[in-house]
N, C-alpha and C positions, 0 to 999 in steps of 0.2 A: 955285781952282776952285772954283768956285761949286755949294753945294750942289744935289741936283735936288729938283728943287720938281713935279713932274707927273711921268707913267708916261712924257709922249712923247718925254721931256727924255734917256731913256737906251735908247741903242743896242746893240741886241745883238748881240753878235760874229760873223759865223758858226761859226769854231771853238768858241765856246762851247756852238752848238744842235750840231756836231760830238758835241762829248763827250758831252754829254746824250742823246742819242741812243745813242753806244755802252755807257753805264752803264746807258742802262734796258734795253735788249738781256741785255749781260749780267747785269745780274740778273735778269731773265726766264726766263736759261736759268737760272740759278745754280736759281732757285726751281725748275724744274722736274726737273733733276738731282735735287735733293733728295726731291722728291715720290718721282720714282719711284725712286731710291735704296734710299732710307727704306720706299717699302710694296715694295719687292720683299725687303726684306732682312725683314718683319712677318709675309709673305705666303709664300715659298718658306724661311726657317731660326729660325721661332716654333717652338719647343718637338721643333725636328727633332733627334734624337736618333743614328740613323743614318743613312747617306747611301745611298739606293741604287743612286744609280749611280757608286757608289766614290769617290776623292778623286785627277780629273786635274788632271795641273802640282802636288802633294800638298796639294792645301784644298780643303776641299768644295764638292759642282755648287753651292748654292745661293747661296754666296760667290761664285765664278766668274761667274754668273747676275746675283747681286743686287749684285755690285758697284764687281767687276774690269772687264766687261761695258759695265758704261755709265759706267763712267771713260774707259776709252778712247773710245767712239764720242761721248761729250759734247767730251772733249779734239780731237777729231779736228772735230766741230763747230765750236768757241770758232778754233781757227785756221783753219776756213774763214772763220768769221764776220773775224776780225779782220782777212785779209787784202782782204778784201771790201771792209772799212768805211777800210783803207788808202786801196784803192784811188777813191773817190770821198770822202776828204777832200783826196787830191789834187787833183782833177779842178774 
């Protein structure tokens, strides 16, 4: 096989473009999730000694709101994104 000498000799496969789009979307989702969770932990749980709302499910409320709830929401969002991207890739 001859070496590639010009940019026009390189043919980008459609699968590569789909993989790149999926990687970019999930990287953006990860950045948003990390920002929401770390920001929530800092705002709600930093220097918190007692919890005025009690301990639902055996954990502090700030942990439930800042960690568990965003994790579940972003898990559902990522599943929906993966299923939609699979439909687009098949077409």
